[in-house]
GUVEXDREN-618825 format. One record per residue (C-alpha): x, y, z. Coordinates in steps of 0.25 Angstrom, whole numbers, padded with zeros to 4 digits, m for minus. Example, Ala and Ser with C-alpha at 12.3 -4.5 7.8 and 13.67 -1.06 7.14 Angstrom:
<sites>
SITE     u     v     w
SITE  0049 m0018  0031
SITE  0055 m0004  0029
</sites>
This chain:
<sites>
SITE     u     v     w
SITE  0015  0081  0066
SITE  0013  0067  0058
SITE  0001  0067  0052
SITE m0008  0054  0056
SITE m0004  0042  0049
SITE m0006  0026  0054
SITE m0002  0015  0045
SITE m0005  0002  0049
SITE  0001 m0011  0043
SITE m0008 m0024  0041
SITE  0000 m0036  0036
SITE m0007 m0047  0028
SITE m0005 m0060  0022
SITE  0003 m0061  0009
SITE  0012 m0048  0012
SITE m0001 m0039  0012
SITE  0001 m0027  0020
SITE m0008 m0016  0022
SITE m0004 m0002  0027
SITE m0016  0006  0032
SITE m0015  0021  0033
SITE m0023  0030  0042
SITE m0021  0045  0042
SITE m0012  0054  0032
SITE  0000  0051  0025
SITE  0009  0065  0022
SITE  0022  0071  0025
SITE  0024  0068  0040
SITE  0022  0053  0039
SITE  0024  0048  0025
SITE  0038  0044  0025
SITE  0038  0037  0038
SITE  0023  0029  0035
SITE  0030  0025  0021
SITE  0043  0023  0026
SITE  0037  0013  0037
SITE  0029  0006  0027
SITE  0039  0004  0016
SITE  0049 m0002  0028
SITE  0037 m0011  0033
SITE  0034 m0016  0019
SITE  0049 m0020  0017
SITE  0054 m0025  0004
SITE  0039 m0026 m0003
SITE  0042 m0039 m0007
SITE  0028 m0045 m0011
SITE  0022 m0035 m0002
SITE  0008 m0032 m0004
SITE  0005 m0018  0003
SITE m0009 m0011  0004
SITE m0010  0003  0008
SITE m0024  0005  0016
SITE m0026  0019  0014
SITE m0040  0019  0020
SITE m0037  0029  0031
SITE m0027  0038  0023
SITE m0031  0052  0022
SITE m0021  0058  0015
SITE m0007  0055  0008
SITE  0003  0064  0004
SITE  0012  0063 m0010
SITE  0024  0057 m0002
SITE  0014  0045  0001
SITE  0011  0043 m0012
SITE  0025  0040 m0016
SITE  0027  0031 m0005
SITE  0015  0023 m0011
SITE  0020  0023 m0024
SITE  0034  0018 m0019
SITE  0027  0006 m0011
SITE  0020  0002 m0022
SITE  0032  0001 m0032
SITE  0039 m0007 m0022
SITE  0029 m0016 m0019
SITE  0026 m0019 m0034
SITE  0042 m0019 m0036
SITE  0042 m0030 m0024
SITE  0030 m0040 m0029
SITE  0021 m0033 m0020
SITE  0008 m0026 m0020
SITE  0004 m0012 m0015
SITE m0010 m0006 m0015
SITE m0018  0005 m0008
SITE m0032  0003 m0002
SITE m0043  0012  0003
SITE m0038  0025 m0003
SITE m0047  0037  0002
SITE m0052  0046 m0010
SITE m0041  0056 m0007
SITE m0030  0047 m0005
SITE m0034  0040 m0018
SITE m0036  0053 m0026
SITE m0021  0057 m0022
SITE m0015  0044 m0025
SITE m0023  0044 m0039
SITE m0018  0057 m0043
SITE m0004  0053 m0042
SITE m0006  0040 m0049
SITE m0004  0031 m0038
SITE m0017  0024 m0039
SITE m0013  0019 m0054
SITE  0000  0012 m0048
SITE m0005  0006 m0035
SITE m0017 m0003 m0032
SITE m0027  0005 m0025
SITE m0039 m0002 m0019
SITE m0053  0002 m0012
SITE m0054 m0009 m0002
SITE m0046 m0018  0006
SITE m0052 m0031  0000
SITE m0048 m0027 m0015
SITE m0033 m0023 m0011
SITE m0031 m0037 m0003
SITE m0036 m0044 m0015
SITE m0026 m0038 m0025
SITE m0016 m0039 m0015
SITE m0018 m0055 m0014
SITE m0022 m0056 m0028
SITE m0008 m0062 m0034
SITE m0004 m0069 m0021
SITE m0007 m0082 m0027
SITE m0001 m0079 m0040
SITE  0013 m0074 m0034
SITE  0015 m0086 m0026
SITE  0019 m0098 m0032
SITE  0011 m0110 m0037
SITE  0013 m0123 m0031
SITE  0021 m0133 m0040
SITE  0016 m0145 m0044
SITE  0023 m0158 m0043
</sites>
């Protein structure tokens, strides 16, 4: 029997996409969930990916591996990856294995959006003077 999990994708401007999780990530759904997310992201080029874990109740160790992989792919492709709205249990689990030291973690959507948009102007070409 599959454990309840819903993932909602919200695309925004500037290659920002939020994946909001509701339920539990465990052995019954982790491979199909992250397989679909990775396929949906595509080549990761300049992607700004946010995982909103506000309603995520549990994640297993395999989930942590996928999170680390997506973070690395994002960085290598010139994008950004962040987690937001972690409950105490999920935060403690990720902190215990060191993910919070290599992945951006925010307590609010406002803070993560500011970070995702912070370098947009610097990454775009400046207008040429004639």
